[in-house]
C-alpha positions as CSV (number, residue, x, y, z in Angstrom):
1,M,0.1,0.0,-0.1
2,E,1.4,3.5,-1.0
3,R,1.7,6.0,1.8
4,Q,-0.3,9.2,1.1
5,E,1.6,12.4,1.5
6,I,0.0,15.2,3.5
7,N,0.1,18.7,2.9
8,P,0.2,20.7,6.0
9,M,-1.0,23.9,4.2
10,D,-4.2,22.2,2.9
11,P,-7.2,24.1,4.4
12,Q,-9.2,20.6,4.2
13,L,-7.1,19.3,7.1
14,L,-8.6,22.0,9.5
15,V,-12.2,21.4,8.3
16,D,-11.7,17.4,8.9
17,L,-9.9,18.3,12.2
18,A,-13.2,20.4,13.3
19,N,-15.7,17.7,11.9
20,T,-14.1,14.3,12.7
21,K,-15.4,12.4,16.0
22,M,-13.5,10.3,18.4
23,P,-13.8,6.9,17.3
24,S,-13.3,5.2,20.7
25,G,-12.6,5.6,24.4
26,K,-13.9,7.8,27.2
27,Y,-15.0,10.6,24.5
28,E,-16.3,8.3,22.0
29,G,-18.5,10.2,19.4
30,W,-17.3,13.7,20.5
31,L,-16.0,16.0,17.9
32,L,-12.2,16.2,18.3
33,C,-12.2,19.8,18.5
34,R,-14.6,19.6,21.5
35,L,-12.2,17.4,23.3
36,P,-11.0,18.7,26.9
37,E,-7.5,20.1,27.0
38,P,-6.5,17.8,29.9
39,Y,-7.5,14.8,27.9
40,L,-5.1,16.0,25.0
41,V,-2.3,16.8,27.5
42,W,-2.9,13.2,28.8
43,Y,-2.7,11.7,25.3
44,R,0.6,13.7,24.5
45,Q,2.2,12.3,27.7
46,K,1.1,8.8,27.0
47,G,1.8,9.1,23.2
48,F,-0.7,9.9,20.4
49,P,-1.8,7.0,18.5
50,K,-0.3,6.3,15.1
51,G,-1.9,7.3,11.8
52,K,-4.4,10.1,10.8
53,L,-6.0,10.2,14.3
54,G,-2.7,10.6,16.1
55,M,-1.7,13.5,13.7
56,Q,-5.2,15.1,14.2
57,L,-4.9,14.8,18.0
58,A,-1.4,16.3,18.2
59,A,-2.4,19.2,15.9
60,L,-5.5,19.9,18.2
61,H,-3.3,19.7,21.1
62,E,-1.0,22.6,19.4
63,I,-4.1,24.5,18.5
64,K,-5.8,24.5,22.1
65,M,-2.2,25.0,23.9
66,N,-2.0,28.3,21.7
67,G,-5.6,29.4,22.3
68,L,-6.6,29.1,18.6
69,T,-9.5,26.8,19.1
70,H,-11.8,29.6,18.0
71,L,-10.4,29.1,14.3
72,L,-12.2,25.7,14.1
73,T,-15.7,26.7,15.5
74,P,-16.8,28.1,12.1
75,L,-15.5,25.1,10.3
76,I,-18.0,22.6,12.1
77,K,-20.6,21.3,10.0
78,K,-24.0,21.6,11.3
């Protein structure tokens, strides 16, 4: 299987981040952008999962730590 390259400048990445739901765990079904900050800090200490979900959680951690969560709110699809 060929590995897909990810363009970090692709605005669709933020749209996906704002609309992806947590697939499992304590916050299963929650939008990633609504996950509590302490949960993301815990994941960072534990180690983010591999793959797309891990990259999304790591990006969300950085967004929340820098107070930029408000940038995702208008991207949430109703």
